[in-house]
Backbone as a chain_set.jsonl record, in Angstrom:
{"seq": "MRSLVLLPIIALASSHAVAAPDEAFHDFAALTGEWTCHGIFPAAGKTIDSTLRFEFDLNGKALVKHHDDTSPPAMYHALEAWGYDAKNTRYNATILDNFGGARVFSSEGWKDGRLVWTSAPEVKPAQHFIYAHEANQGLRIDWEVLKGDSYVVGDTLHCTPQHVSHQASSSTR", "coords": {"N": [[18.476, -3.733, 47.779], [16.749, -2.333, 46.04], [18.235, 0.038, 45.72], [20.418, -0.927, 44.289], [19.28, -1.431, 41.814], [18.47, 1.112, 41.043], [20.874, 2.516, 40.92], [22.409, 2.073, 38.411], [20.624, 3.344, 36.657], [20.536, 5.991, 37.599], [23.224, 6.649, 37.206], [23.403, 6.459, 34.412], [21.559, 8.445, 33.636], [22.75, 10.747, 34.754], [25.199, 10.803, 33.4], [24.318, 11.159, 30.831], [23.12, 13.66, 30.962], [25.268, 15.412, 31.245], [26.688, 15.133, 28.976], [29.019, 16.196, 26.657], [29.231, 17.959, 23.56], [30.513, 16.276, 20.687], [33.346, 17.199, 18.696], [32.475, 17.557, 16.026], [29.878, 18.325, 16.449], [29.974, 20.76, 17.679], [28.952, 23.278, 16.829], [26.279, 22.846, 17.156], [25.559, 22.898, 19.757], [24.176, 25.044, 20.932], [21.558, 24.455, 20.435], [20.65, 22.63, 22.292], [18.394, 21.666, 24.869], [15.108, 22.852, 25.846], [12.51, 24.052, 23.716], [9.98, 26.372, 22.807], [7.558, 26.684, 20.359], [5.883, 28.568, 17.83], [3.868, 28.744, 14.999], [2.937, 28.668, 11.492], [0.889, 27.273, 8.884], [1.348, 28.19, 5.819], [-0.213, 27.835, 3.407], [-2.782, 27.126, 4.257], [-3.249, 28.914, 6.255], [-3.52, 28.216, 8.885], [-2.604, 28.066, 12.342], [0.078, 26.773, 14.408], [1.345, 25.158, 17.281], [4.191, 24.038, 19.028], [6.5, 21.945, 20.848], [9.966, 21.54, 21.249], [12.733, 19.432, 21.939], [16.097, 19.127, 22.414], [18.908, 17.022, 22.782], [22.14, 15.791, 23.586], [23.53, 12.612, 22.74], [25.041, 9.336, 22.761], [27.619, 9.815, 23.804], [28.061, 12.475, 23.005], [28.267, 12.27, 20.278], [25.994, 12.249, 18.785], [22.93, 13.95, 18.168], [19.792, 14.223, 19.562], [16.456, 14.859, 18.772], [13.296, 15.749, 19.943], [10.096, 16.267, 18.788], [7.044, 17.737, 19.353], [3.763, 18.431, 18.606], [1.592, 20.778, 20.117], [-0.724, 22.251, 19.969], [-4.271, 21.986, 19.452], [-5.244, 19.777, 16.845], [-3.005, 18.524, 17.896], [-1.457, 16.514, 16.542], [1.001, 15.673, 15.39], [3.99, 14.019, 16.127], [7.388, 13.488, 16.615], [10.583, 11.863, 16.45], [13.936, 12.524, 16.148], [17.175, 11.642, 15.017], [20.389, 12.798, 14.834], [23.465, 12.529, 13.232], [27.054, 12.491, 12.569], [28.806, 11.936, 9.611], [31.895, 11.279, 9.087], [33.487, 10.263, 7.016], [32.154, 10.962, 4.65], [31.918, 13.616, 5.111], [29.529, 14.943, 6.089], [26.386, 15.626, 7.678], [23.905, 13.413, 8.926], [20.455, 12.651, 9.205], [17.744, 10.972, 10.708], [14.315, 10.75, 10.702], [11.659, 9.737, 12.589], [8.186, 9.326, 12.806], [4.914, 9.624, 14.405], [3.062, 8.75, 12.573], [4.055, 6.631, 11.296], [6.017, 7.252, 9.564], [9.295, 7.337, 8.147], [12.018, 9.104, 7.481], [14.942, 10.096, 5.713], [17.611, 12.403, 5.868], [20.183, 14.726, 4.811], [22.941, 16.966, 5.521], [25.194, 19.722, 5.111], [25.929, 21.024, 7.349], [26.026, 23.871, 9.626], [25.916, 26.894, 7.929], [26.551, 30.2, 7.316], [24.722, 30.957, 9.334], [22.608, 29.246, 8.911], [21.089, 26.021, 8.772], [20.644, 23.486, 6.626], [18.671, 20.801, 5.88], [18.424, 18.212, 3.596], [16.281, 16.036, 1.905], [16.687, 12.503, 1.349], [17.044, 10.831, -1.847], [15.009, 8.875, -2.084], [12.886, 9.838, -0.596], [9.729, 10.987, -1.087], [7.3, 13.453, -1.631], [10.267, 15.376, -2.46], [12.034, 17.066, 0.174], [12.904, 19.802, 2.375], [14.358, 20.848, 5.455], [14.868, 23.814, 6.983], [16.853, 25.454, 9.172], [17.282, 28.429, 10.946], [19.054, 30.979, 12.61], [17.572, 33.373, 14.771], [16.865, 36.671, 16.085], [17.576, 37.367, 19.563], [18.325, 34.781, 20.507], [16.57, 33.134, 19.177], [14.982, 30.718, 16.976], [14.253, 29.761, 13.722], [12.331, 27.535, 11.846], [11.804, 26.164, 8.791], [9.773, 24.072, 6.898], [9.993, 22.671, 3.834], [8.503, 21.613, 0.768], [8.796, 19.87, -2.277], [7.097, 20.993, -5.032], [6.063, 20.56, -8.159], [8.418, 22.247, -9.989], [9.639, 23.661, -7.972], [10.406, 24.478, -4.53], [8.054, 24.77, -1.895], [6.89, 26.405, 1.047], [5.81, 24.4, 3.609], [5.265, 24.502, 6.342], [6.066, 26.898, 8.909], [8.001, 27.516, 11.742], [8.565, 29.517, 14.593], [10.785, 29.629, 17.141], [11.533, 29.741, 20.642], [14.041, 29.539, 23.147], [13.554, 27.638, 26.134], [14.824, 26.526, 28.32], [18.051, 27.016, 29.0], [20.685, 24.994, 28.336], [23.585, 23.464, 29.876], [25.538, 22.946, 27.913], [24.709, 24.683, 25.886], [25.042, 27.18, 27.07], [27.766, 27.328, 27.312], [28.656, 27.342, 24.792], [30.138, 28.91, 21.965], [29.654, 31.051, 19.201]], "CA": [[18.195, -4.25, 46.458], [16.209, -1.252, 45.223], [19.305, 0.977, 45.386], [21.245, -1.547, 43.256], [18.58, -1.269, 40.546], [18.444, 2.534, 40.716], [22.215, 3.047, 40.703], [22.754, 2.213, 36.992], [19.733, 4.324, 36.028], [21.021, 7.309, 38.009], [24.513, 6.872, 36.536], [23.128, 6.713, 33.001], [20.905, 9.749, 33.514], [23.683, 11.831, 35.034], [26.196, 10.886, 32.336], [23.619, 11.684, 29.663], [22.851, 15.084, 31.168], [26.481, 16.218, 31.144], [27.404, 14.808, 27.741], [29.489, 17.351, 25.887], [29.181, 17.634, 22.14], [31.699, 15.906, 19.937], [33.814, 18.357, 17.915], [31.623, 17.728, 14.842], [28.609, 18.919, 16.872], [30.225, 21.977, 18.45], [28.043, 24.345, 16.398], [24.907, 22.455, 17.445], [25.369, 22.929, 21.203], [23.185, 26.053, 21.308], [20.213, 23.909, 20.258], [20.251, 21.74, 23.375], [17.409, 22.176, 25.809], [13.708, 22.856, 25.421], [12.08, 25.182, 22.913], [8.551, 26.546, 22.561], [7.447, 27.187, 18.997], [4.593, 28.976, 17.276], [4.053, 28.898, 13.571], [1.802, 28.722, 10.581], [0.856, 26.567, 7.612], [0.99, 29.315, 4.939], [-1.242, 27.538, 2.407], [-4.093, 27.074, 4.903], [-3.379, 29.991, 7.228], [-3.702, 27.669, 10.233], [-1.455, 28.196, 13.228], [0.558, 25.546, 15.033], [2.225, 25.3, 18.44], [4.987, 22.828, 19.233], [7.666, 21.981, 21.723], [11.121, 20.783, 20.776], [13.753, 19.162, 22.959], [17.34, 18.618, 21.839], [19.88, 16.551, 23.767], [23.216, 14.966, 23.049], [23.542, 11.207, 23.101], [26.214, 8.607, 22.254], [28.804, 10.539, 24.267], [28.223, 13.705, 22.244], [28.426, 11.999, 18.846], [24.678, 12.324, 18.153], [21.972, 14.892, 18.745], [18.438, 13.673, 19.466], [15.427, 15.899, 18.816], [11.896, 15.353, 20.126], [9.195, 17.312, 18.283], [5.667, 17.421, 19.729], [2.757, 19.478, 18.44], [0.841, 20.967, 21.355], [-2.015, 22.882, 19.707], [-5.242, 21.008, 18.94], [-5.438, 18.48, 17.485], [-1.719, 18.005, 18.396], [-1.356, 15.204, 15.908], [2.329, 15.277, 14.927], [5.035, 13.774, 17.117], [8.513, 12.881, 15.904], [11.879, 11.666, 17.088], [14.994, 12.637, 15.145], [18.541, 11.35, 15.447], [21.345, 13.439, 13.942], [24.833, 12.042, 13.407], [28.026, 13.033, 11.626], [29.499, 10.962, 8.775], [33.202, 11.889, 8.828], [33.995, 9.796, 5.732], [31.516, 11.75, 3.587], [31.893, 14.989, 5.639], [28.172, 15.484, 6.119], [25.523, 15.202, 8.773], [22.757, 12.605, 8.526], [19.35, 12.661, 10.155], [16.619, 10.083, 10.482], [13.126, 11.237, 11.395], [10.563, 8.784, 12.765], [7.034, 10.042, 13.345], [3.817, 8.811, 14.908], [2.259, 8.257, 11.458], [4.778, 5.517, 10.702], [6.99, 7.768, 8.612], [10.733, 7.247, 8.399], [12.646, 9.876, 6.41], [16.378, 10.303, 5.873], [18.067, 13.696, 5.373], [21.607, 15.02, 5.002], [23.254, 18.386, 5.591], [26.614, 20.091, 5.192], [26.121, 21.684, 8.633], [25.688, 25.29, 9.711], [26.614, 27.794, 7.003], [25.951, 31.531, 7.318], [23.589, 31.011, 10.264], [21.531, 28.351, 8.466], [21.312, 24.579, 8.697], [19.685, 22.985, 5.641], [18.568, 19.353, 5.76], [17.835, 17.841, 2.31], [15.833, 14.648, 1.953], [17.318, 11.502, 0.488], [16.299, 10.68, -3.104], [13.826, 8.018, -1.951], [11.806, 10.561, 0.078], [8.849, 11.612, -2.076], [8.05, 14.405, -2.439], [11.521, 15.867, -1.877], [11.774, 18.007, 1.266], [13.989, 20.489, 3.094], [14.14, 21.527, 6.727], [15.843, 24.898, 7.044], [16.963, 26.064, 10.496], [17.983, 29.712, 10.87], [19.109, 31.733, 13.857], [16.822, 34.631, 14.815], [17.251, 37.561, 17.186], [17.316, 36.93, 20.947], [18.552, 33.328, 20.589], [15.457, 32.436, 18.554], [15.249, 29.763, 15.92], [13.178, 29.603, 12.747], [12.41, 26.27, 11.128], [10.897, 26.075, 7.65], [9.672, 22.783, 6.236], [9.662, 22.917, 2.44], [8.159, 20.424, -0.009], [8.903, 20.096, -3.711], [5.845, 20.964, -5.805], [6.47, 20.912, -9.514], [9.855, 22.506, -10.122], [10.174, 24.512, -6.904], [10.035, 24.156, -3.157], [7.113, 25.677, -1.246], [6.898, 26.25, 2.499], [4.687, 23.646, 4.164], [5.017, 25.201, 7.598], [7.149, 27.69, 9.481], [7.972, 27.633, 13.197], [9.466, 30.448, 15.273], [10.993, 28.969, 18.43], [12.33, 30.422, 21.661], [14.554, 28.573, 24.13], [12.915, 27.676, 27.45], [15.823, 26.167, 29.324], [19.38, 27.023, 28.41], [21.441, 23.887, 28.912], [25.01, 23.711, 30.177], [26.28, 22.985, 26.665], [24.347, 25.881, 25.134], [25.587, 28.364, 27.703], [29.209, 27.376, 27.148], [28.975, 27.359, 23.374], [30.347, 30.195, 21.326], [29.397, 30.99, 17.754]], "C": [[17.7, -3.145, 45.535], [17.304, -0.275, 44.816], [20.237, 0.391, 44.319], [20.604, -1.402, 41.877], [18.627, 0.189, 40.107], [19.819, 3.096, 40.377], [22.591, 3.13, 39.22], [21.886, 3.249, 36.271], [20.193, 5.735, 36.36], [22.333, 7.626, 37.3], [24.304, 7.189, 35.062], [22.519, 8.096, 32.818], [21.884, 10.882, 33.764], [24.754, 11.934, 33.959], [25.582, 11.452, 31.072], [23.421, 13.19, 29.791], [24.087, 15.951, 30.977], [27.282, 15.918, 29.874], [27.761, 16.081, 26.999], [29.45, 16.982, 24.419], [30.536, 17.212, 21.602], [32.103, 17.125, 19.104], [32.935, 18.618, 16.69], [30.3, 18.412, 15.182], [28.779, 20.202, 17.675], [29.229, 23.079, 18.108], [26.576, 24.041, 16.677], [24.576, 22.604, 18.936], [24.304, 23.93, 21.638], [21.751, 25.558, 21.129], [19.731, 23.129, 21.472], [19.332, 22.444, 24.358], [16.019, 22.136, 25.193], [13.364, 24.161, 24.723], [10.56, 25.184, 22.816], [8.417, 27.237, 21.218], [6.008, 27.554, 18.659], [4.806, 29.214, 15.798], [2.764, 28.871, 12.797], [2.006, 27.778, 9.413], [0.422, 27.611, 6.592], [-0.149, 29.032, 3.969], [-2.645, 27.578, 3.007], [-4.326, 28.234, 5.857], [-3.601, 29.518, 8.65], [-2.433, 27.837, 11.044], [-1.131, 26.847, 13.855], [1.452, 25.915, 16.21], [2.919, 23.969, 18.679], [6.0, 23.041, 20.335], [8.738, 21.107, 21.081], [12.044, 20.553, 21.953], [14.936, 18.52, 22.257], [18.253, 18.174, 22.972], [20.932, 15.691, 23.083], [23.092, 13.548, 23.569], [24.805, 10.6, 22.492], [27.512, 9.358, 22.566], [29.111, 11.753, 23.404], [28.368, 13.51, 20.754], [27.096, 11.995, 18.095], [23.841, 13.371, 18.892], [20.587, 14.31, 18.501], [17.454, 14.819, 19.65], [14.059, 15.249, 18.973], [11.053, 16.528, 19.661], [7.773, 16.88, 18.61], [4.775, 18.62, 19.473], [1.929, 19.562, 19.718], [-0.508, 21.639, 21.134], [-2.977, 21.838, 19.143], [-5.189, 20.93, 17.426], [-4.138, 17.812, 17.938], [-1.429, 16.617, 17.843], [0.069, 14.764, 15.592], [3.31, 15.159, 16.087], [6.168, 13.051, 16.386], [9.741, 12.79, 16.789], [12.915, 11.687, 15.978], [16.326, 12.284, 15.788], [19.478, 11.918, 14.391], [22.731, 12.906, 14.251], [25.744, 12.651, 12.362], [28.75, 11.891, 10.938], [30.834, 11.585, 8.357], [33.748, 11.486, 7.457], [33.431, 10.646, 4.588], [31.367, 13.227, 3.962], [30.508, 15.64, 5.511], [27.446, 14.947, 7.349], [24.371, 14.397, 8.187], [21.709, 12.681, 9.612], [18.315, 11.634, 9.721], [15.474, 10.596, 11.334], [12.088, 10.122, 11.398], [9.394, 9.548, 13.352], [5.909, 9.084, 13.705], [2.868, 8.322, 13.807], [2.934, 7.082, 10.754], [5.822, 5.952, 9.691], [8.416, 7.578, 9.084], [11.413, 7.931, 7.218], [14.108, 10.104, 6.753], [16.758, 11.611, 5.186], [19.575, 13.797, 5.539], [21.81, 16.525, 4.957], [24.762, 18.575, 5.604], [26.929, 20.763, 6.522], [25.728, 23.144, 8.564], [26.559, 26.09, 8.75], [25.856, 29.114, 6.989], [24.682, 31.597, 8.17], [22.417, 30.129, 9.883], [22.002, 26.9, 8.443], [20.235, 24.026, 7.773], [19.784, 21.464, 5.58], [17.838, 19.053, 4.452], [17.49, 16.358, 2.344], [16.61, 13.768, 0.987], [16.452, 11.315, -0.763], [15.021, 9.843, -2.982], [12.661, 8.694, -1.223], [11.011, 11.31, -0.989], [7.635, 12.215, -1.376], [9.322, 14.837, -1.705], [11.202, 16.965, -0.868], [13.063, 18.64, 1.758], [13.478, 20.864, 4.483], [15.24, 22.573, 6.802], [15.754, 25.547, 8.426], [17.75, 27.359, 10.329], [17.932, 30.393, 12.22], [18.305, 33.015, 13.712], [17.311, 35.44, 16.008], [16.873, 36.948, 18.533], [17.36, 35.416, 21.115], [17.408, 32.515, 20.001], [15.913, 31.534, 17.421], [14.021, 29.702, 15.015], [13.409, 28.29, 12.02], [11.352, 26.279, 10.033], [10.951, 24.655, 7.107], [9.191, 23.065, 4.822], [9.446, 21.591, 1.712], [8.245, 20.778, -1.484], [7.537, 19.933, -4.365], [6.185, 21.449, -7.197], [7.974, 21.064, -9.579], [10.452, 23.32, -8.988], [9.664, 24.049, -5.534], [9.07, 25.22, -2.637], [7.126, 25.381, 0.247], [5.623, 25.521, 2.935], [4.274, 24.202, 5.512], [6.277, 25.908, 8.055], [6.949, 27.758, 10.982], [8.976, 28.689, 13.643], [9.57, 29.94, 16.708], [11.844, 29.83, 19.358], [12.794, 29.392, 22.689], [13.865, 28.755, 25.474], [13.906, 27.411, 28.568], [17.168, 26.138, 28.633], [20.184, 25.939, 29.105], [22.873, 24.314, 29.186], [25.794, 23.847, 28.885], [25.977, 24.278, 25.916], [24.972, 27.116, 25.742], [27.102, 28.46, 27.543], [29.623, 27.436, 25.691], [29.208, 28.78, 22.882], [30.127, 30.025, 19.844], [30.415, 31.812, 17.05]], "O": [[18.156, -3.022, 44.398], [17.309, 0.197, 43.679], [20.794, 1.143, 43.52], [21.31, -1.264, 40.879], [18.806, 0.472, 38.922], [19.917, 4.059, 39.617], [23.061, 4.183, 38.792], [22.363, 3.948, 35.377], [20.232, 6.591, 35.477], [22.532, 8.751, 36.842], [24.952, 8.085, 34.52], [22.931, 8.839, 31.928], [21.851, 11.886, 33.053], [25.183, 13.04, 33.63], [26.255, 12.154, 30.317], [23.548, 13.913, 28.803], [23.967, 17.111, 30.584], [28.409, 16.386, 29.715], [26.908, 16.933, 26.747], [29.619, 15.815, 24.067], [31.574, 17.73, 22.014], [31.27, 17.993, 18.84], [32.677, 19.773, 16.352], [29.669, 19.01, 14.311], [27.824, 20.679, 18.287], [28.715, 23.745, 19.006], [25.718, 24.895, 16.456], [23.419, 22.449, 19.325], [23.598, 23.688, 22.618], [20.82, 26.189, 21.629], [18.525, 22.98, 21.666], [19.469, 23.634, 24.639], [15.783, 21.487, 24.174], [13.856, 25.23, 25.086], [9.931, 24.128, 22.75], [9.072, 28.247, 20.959], [5.055, 26.937, 19.136], [5.803, 29.81, 15.39], [1.669, 29.025, 13.339], [3.134, 27.512, 8.998], [-0.771, 27.901, 6.5], [-0.978, 29.91, 3.73], [-3.591, 28.012, 2.349], [-5.465, 28.513, 6.23], [-3.846, 30.334, 9.539], [-1.325, 27.762, 10.511], [-1.937, 25.917, 13.84], [2.222, 26.873, 16.138], [2.311, 22.906, 18.549], [6.314, 24.172, 20.705], [8.45, 20.084, 20.461], [12.128, 21.382, 22.859], [14.795, 17.496, 21.589], [18.366, 18.851, 23.994], [20.647, 14.965, 22.131], [22.618, 13.311, 24.68], [25.548, 11.282, 21.787], [28.381, 9.513, 21.707], [30.272, 12.034, 23.105], [28.571, 14.48, 20.024], [27.075, 11.761, 16.887], [24.036, 13.626, 20.08], [20.247, 13.947, 17.375], [17.594, 15.639, 20.557], [13.706, 14.324, 18.241], [11.27, 17.66, 20.093], [7.335, 15.802, 18.207], [4.985, 19.693, 20.038], [1.606, 18.542, 20.327], [-1.359, 21.605, 22.022], [-2.558, 20.916, 18.443], [-5.095, 21.972, 16.778], [-4.16, 16.645, 18.328], [-1.187, 15.671, 18.593], [0.322, 13.561, 15.531], [3.444, 16.065, 16.91], [5.925, 12.112, 15.628], [9.903, 13.546, 17.747], [12.796, 10.963, 14.99], [16.569, 12.591, 16.955], [19.386, 11.576, 13.212], [23.127, 12.841, 15.415], [25.282, 13.252, 11.392], [29.251, 10.98, 11.597], [30.891, 12.334, 7.382], [34.408, 12.292, 6.801], [34.16, 11.004, 3.663], [30.762, 13.999, 3.219], [30.342, 16.708, 4.923], [27.849, 13.957, 7.96], [23.917, 14.672, 7.076], [22.031, 12.764, 10.798], [18.049, 11.454, 8.533], [15.633, 10.847, 12.528], [11.69, 9.626, 10.345], [9.567, 10.33, 14.286], [5.939, 7.902, 13.362], [1.954, 7.549, 14.092], [2.442, 6.595, 9.736], [6.443, 5.116, 9.035], [8.704, 7.65, 10.279], [11.397, 7.419, 6.098], [14.471, 10.28, 7.915], [16.303, 11.902, 4.08], [20.175, 13.05, 6.311], [20.979, 17.266, 4.433], [25.509, 17.704, 6.05], [28.095, 21.048, 6.798], [25.167, 23.602, 7.568], [27.785, 25.975, 8.761], [24.663, 29.148, 6.687], [23.692, 32.215, 7.777], [21.341, 30.247, 10.468], [23.156, 26.604, 8.135], [19.048, 24.086, 8.094], [20.838, 20.909, 5.271], [16.75, 19.58, 4.219], [18.301, 15.529, 2.757], [17.115, 14.222, -0.039], [15.257, 11.611, -0.737], [14.055, 10.085, -3.705], [11.549, 8.166, -1.235], [11.549, 12.157, -1.702], [6.994, 11.523, -0.584], [9.436, 14.682, -0.489], [10.229, 17.703, -1.026], [14.155, 18.099, 1.586], [12.296, 21.162, 4.656], [16.42, 22.242, 6.694], [14.725, 26.111, 8.8], [18.773, 27.381, 9.644], [16.902, 30.39, 12.894], [18.344, 33.668, 12.669], [18.077, 34.948, 16.836], [15.968, 36.118, 18.622], [16.513, 34.842, 21.799], [17.284, 31.326, 20.296], [17.059, 31.581, 16.975], [12.891, 29.604, 15.492], [14.531, 27.969, 11.627], [10.157, 26.388, 10.309], [12.027, 24.102, 6.883], [8.114, 23.628, 4.627], [10.106, 20.591, 1.993], [7.82, 21.857, -1.896], [6.905, 18.882, -4.267], [6.55, 22.608, -7.392], [8.718, 20.135, -9.266], [11.639, 23.643, -9.02], [8.66, 23.348, -5.408], [9.24, 26.411, -2.899], [7.346, 24.242, 0.66], [4.51, 25.97, 2.663], [3.086, 24.355, 5.796], [7.391, 25.571, 7.652], [5.843, 28.03, 11.448], [10.096, 28.75, 13.136], [8.563, 29.833, 17.408], [12.746, 30.545, 18.922], [12.044, 28.488, 23.057], [13.619, 29.881, 25.908], [13.824, 28.012, 29.638], [17.393, 25.302, 27.758], [20.345, 25.965, 30.325], [23.308, 25.391, 28.776], [26.623, 24.748, 28.753], [26.886, 24.904, 25.37], [25.394, 28.015, 25.014], [27.664, 29.552, 27.629], [30.808, 27.567, 25.383], [28.557, 29.725, 23.328], [30.39, 28.956, 19.292], [30.393, 31.906, 15.822]]}, "num_chains": 1, "name": "protein.A"}
C-alpha cells in the first residue's frame, strides 16, 4: 500500500527533475539550479544574503524561482512563476511574497546579456528587475524603483551558481 502511494510522488519528482526547457525558455536554462547571493541596499549601505533556486515546471513551459533572504533578519521570501506569452511575444512573471505582495512583470527576454522585467502599470511604484550575466557564470540582479522621474537601485545582488543542473550544463549561449 505504501509503495502505491509513493509511486506517483516518485514519478512526479523524477519527471520534474528532468524537465527540459521549452524552446521559448532555451536562453533561461543556465539559470536552473541553486544560487548563493550577496548584495547591498545602496541607500542604507546594509548588506543582504540570499539563496535563489530556479527550476522548470509545466513540462518546460514555465520557470519557477524561489528567493529566500538568509542574512538576519531574513525577512523576505518570494515565489516567482515565469511564463511565455506567444501571442504577445513576451515573457510574464508573477511574484508572490511573504508580505502578501503580488506583482506582475513582463519582459522581452534576454537581450545583450540582460533580462529586464518591467512592472505592470498597476504596480506602484513602478519597478524593474534587471538580470545580467557576470564573469565566471555569475549573475547580477538589480531591483530598481521609480522615484520621481527616474529609477533608483533598491538593492543589488551578485549571485554564484551552487549546483549546475543538467539543463544548465547542456545549454549554450
